[in-house]
N, C-alpha and C positions, 0 to 999 in steps of 0.2 A: 316188493322190496321192503326189508325191515327198516324201521326208523334208525337213524345213526346212533342215537343214544343207547338203544338196545345192544347194538353191535359193540359200541365202546364199553358198555357195562360188562358184557360177556368177555371181552378181551381183558379188561382189568381184573375180573374174577379169575380168569385162567392164569394170568401173570402172578396174582397173589397166591394162588394155590401151588404154583410151581416154585415159589420162593422157599428155600430151605430156611428153617429156624436153627441157626448154629449158635450154641452157647459154649463159650470158652471160659473156664475158671482156672485161676492160678491158686493152688492150695498151699498156704504158708510160704509165700515167696521170700520171706525173710530168712528161711532156712535152705534156700536153693544152694547148690554146690558153688555156683559162681559168685555168690554174694559173700562168701566167707572171707574174701580179701577186702571187703567193704567198698569195693569199687565197681563190681560187675553190674549192679542194678541200682546205682545211685539215682539214675534217671529212669522213671517208670515207662518212658517212651519205648524202651527196649521191649518190655512185655506187651505194651499196646501194639507195637509193630508186629510182633509174633501173633498176637490175637487177630489183628486185621488180616494178616496173611492166611491164617487158618480159616477164618470165616469166609474169605473170598474163594479159597480153593474148594472148600466143602460145598459152598453154594454153586460153584461152577460144575463140580463133578457129581453132586447128588442133589439135583433140583427136586424140590418137593419133599425131601426127607428131613427129619429132625435129627440133629446131631448134638451130642453133649460131649465135651472134651474137658477132662480134669488134668491139668498139668501139675505134676507133683515135684519135678526137679528140672532145672535148666542149668547146663554148663556150656557156656559159649565157647566157640573155637578160640584157641589161644589162651594165654594167661596174662593178667595185668602185672606189669613190672614197674617199679618206681623208676622214674627218669628225672634226674635232678636238674634239668634245664628248665628254667621258668616254673619250677614246682609242678611239672606235669608228670603224668604217667603214660605208659604205652601198653597197648595190648599186643603182645608178641606171639606170632603164629609159628608153631613148630609141629613137626610130624606127629609127635606124641601128645599134643594138646588138642585132641579131636573134640568136636562139638557132641553133646549128648543131651537128650531130652527124655524124661520119663513121663508117661501119661497113660490114662485110661480113657476109653471112648465107648460110646453107644450110639448106634444108628437106629432110628425108629421110624415107623410109618404109622402114625396114629398111636394105638396102644401096642402094636406089634413090634417086637425087637427084631430087627433084621440082622444085625451084627454087633458084637461087642467084644472088647478085649482090653488087655493091658500090655504095655510094651516099654522097653527102654531102648531108644534109638541111639546109635553111636556110629558116626561116619569116620572110620580110621583113615580112609583115603580122601579126606575132604579137600586136600590141596591138589589132587590129581584129577584129570579129566576136564570135561567141558562144564562150565557153570554159566547158565543163561542169565543169571542176575548180574547187574552192573557191578563193576569193581568198586564203585563208591558206596554200595549198599553194605553197611556194617554187619548185616545179618545174612549175607548171601549164602554162607555155608550152612547155616541152620535152616534157611528156607529151602535150599536144594534138598537137604536131608529129609525134611518134612514132606516135600512134594514127591520124592521117590517112595517114601513110606506110604503115602496116600494112594499112589498109583499101584503099588505092589499089594497092599493090604486089603483094600476095598475090592471085593470080588465084583466081577461083572454082573453077577446075579443081583447084588444090592443096587448097583447103579441102574440096572435095567428093570428093577421092580417097578410096577406102575405107580405113578404119583397118585395122591389121594384124590 
């Protein structure tokens, strides 16, 4: 029987090797479509939330792969409209104010590029159908759009490629 520390070290090494390195960059967020009204990204937690979601999804779907995502534009669902009650504004959702995200990505395994591309995602039916994200999540439409794209875009060959 092997000593426990050897088994623990082997398990830790396997877990570390299976962990994906996911890098998400927001390129010039001050020029994103949704910031033009000066209200869309006043709080950078919005971008942090999108980043955390992308990292979690890619780590879950592509364990052991290195992923780089460069987000070049974000337009959240709805539009900010001034609402003069208590000096507040509201984000109003209409059928023609669909969420959109423009990005480029690269999936690597070591030095080998498994898949790469550039896309502009837009979900014109964002208010229709089932959304598994909680209604209190302000980014539920954007997250659903990203999840659908990840599932559709990333080929099973990339996901099934052996980990390092």
